[in-house]
C-alpha positions in Angstrom: -10.4 21.9 -0.9 -9.6 19.0 1.3 -6.3 19.2 3.2 -3.7 16.4 3.2 -4.4 15.6 6.8 -8.2 15.4 6.1 -7.4 13.2 3.1 -5.3 10.8 5.2 -8.0 10.6 7.8 -10.6 9.9 5.1 -8.4 7.2 3.4 -8.2 5.4 6.7 -12.0 4.9 6.5 -11.8 3.3 3.0 -11.8 -0.5 3.0 -9.0 -0.6 0.4 -6.6 1.4 2.6 -7.6 0.5 6.2 -4.6 -1.8 6.7 -2.1 0.7 5.5 -0.2 2.8 8.1 -1.0 6.6 8.2 2.5 7.7 7.2 2.1 5.6 4.0 -1.3 7.2 3.3 0.3 10.6 3.1 1.7 9.7 -0.3 -1.7 8.4 -1.4 -3.3 11.6 -0.3 -0.8 13.6 -2.2 -1.4 11.9 -5.6 -5.2 12.0 -5.2 -7.0 14.7 -7.3 -10.2 16.2 -5.9 -13.1 15.9 -8.4 -16.7 17.1 -8.3 -19.6 15.7 -10.3 -23.1 17.0 -10.8 -26.2 14.8 -10.5 -26.4 12.6 -13.6 -22.8 13.1 -14.6 -20.8 10.0 -15.5 -17.7 9.1 -13.5 -16.9 5.9 -15.4 -18.2 4.4 -18.6 -18.6 0.6 -19.2 -16.2 -0.6 -21.9 -13.7 2.2 -21.6 -10.1 1.5 -20.6 -9.8 2.0 -16.9 -7.1 4.5 -16.0 -8.2 5.7 -12.6 -10.1 4.9 -9.5 -12.4 7.1 -7.5 -12.9 7.3 -3.7 -16.3 8.8 -2.9 -15.9 11.5 -0.2 -19.5 12.8 -0.3 -22.6 12.0 -2.4 -24.0 8.8 -4.0 -23.5 7.0 -7.3 -25.3 4.4 -9.2 -23.5 1.5 -10.8 -25.0 0.2 -14.1 -24.1 -2.7 -16.3 -25.7 -2.9 -19.7 -28.2 -0.2 -18.6 -29.3 -2.3 -15.6 -28.8 -0.9 -12.1 -26.4 -3.1 -10.2 -26.1 -1.1 -7.0 -25.8 2.3 -5.4 -22.7 3.4 -3.5 -22.0 6.3 -1.2 -19.4 7.9 1.0 -16.2 5.9 1.8 -16.8 3.6 -1.2 -14.4 3.0 -4.0 -15.2 2.6 -7.7 -12.8 1.7 -10.6 -10.3 -0.3 -8.5 -10.5 -3.4 -10.6 -9.8 -1.8 -14.0 -6.9 0.2 -12.6 -5.3 -3.0 -11.4 -5.9 -5.3 -14.4 -5.9 -2.8 -17.3 -9.1 -4.3 -18.7 -12.1 -2.3 -19.9 -14.5 -0.9 -17.3 -17.1 -3.5 -16.3 -19.8 -0.9 -15.5 -20.9 2.7 -15.8 -21.0 4.8 -12.7 -23.1 8.0 -12.5 -23.6 10.6 -9.8 -27.0 10.4 -8.2 -26.5 13.7 -6.5 -23.6 16.1 -6.1 -20.5 13.9 -5.6 -17.1 14.9 -4.2 -14.5 12.2 -5.0 -10.7 11.7 -4.9 -9.3 10.4 -8.2 -6.1 8.4 -8.4 -4.6 7.8 -11.8 -3.2 4.4 -12.8 0.3 5.7 -13.4 0.6 7.4 -10.0 -1.0 4.4 -8.4 1.6 2.0 -9.9 4.4 4.3 -8.9 3.1 4.3 -5.4 2.8 0.5 -5.3 6.4 0.3 -6.5 7.5 2.7 -3.7 5.5 1.1 -0.9 5.0 -2.7 -0.9 2.9 -2.4 2.2 0.2 -0.6 0.1 0.2 -3.4 -2.4 -0.1 -6.0 0.3 -3.0 -4.1 2.0 -4.8 -3.8 -1.3 -4.3 -7.5 -2.1 -5.7 -8.5 1.2 -8.8 -6.4 0.7 -9.4 -7.6 -2.8 -8.9 -11.2 -1.8 -11.5 -10.7 1.0 -13.9 -9.2 -1.5 -13.4 -12.0 -3.9 -14.0 -14.6 -1.2 -17.2 -12.9 -0.1 -18.4 -12.8 -3.7 -17.7 -16.4 -4.5 -19.3 -17.5 -1.2 -22.5 -15.6 -1.9 
């Protein structure tokens, strides 16, 4: 089991939360649920309603769209962040390539957190805007 302090230190390494002060990350750490996935197990399924995001603590995952491999992600990566923000169906399927330890944050808890701490929302908006700019420039 990962302690709250370890979770906060981990969250500081995640792109989505890097700009957020440590004291605000304590609340994020408290709402995150520790999840384990076996190799081949599905974290997210394309087309399903997105109700959570996952932060990969250990292990690797494969992202697939229409059965085509898009990319592989590993430690300190985030999956599911788009669907949790826009309530649209998942755009891809994500499967564990090996044993995966992840922190899961549910949409409802995430929204409550955004309402409590505007700094978190501002940090996330900055990160997603940066990602969007990189994608459109590529």
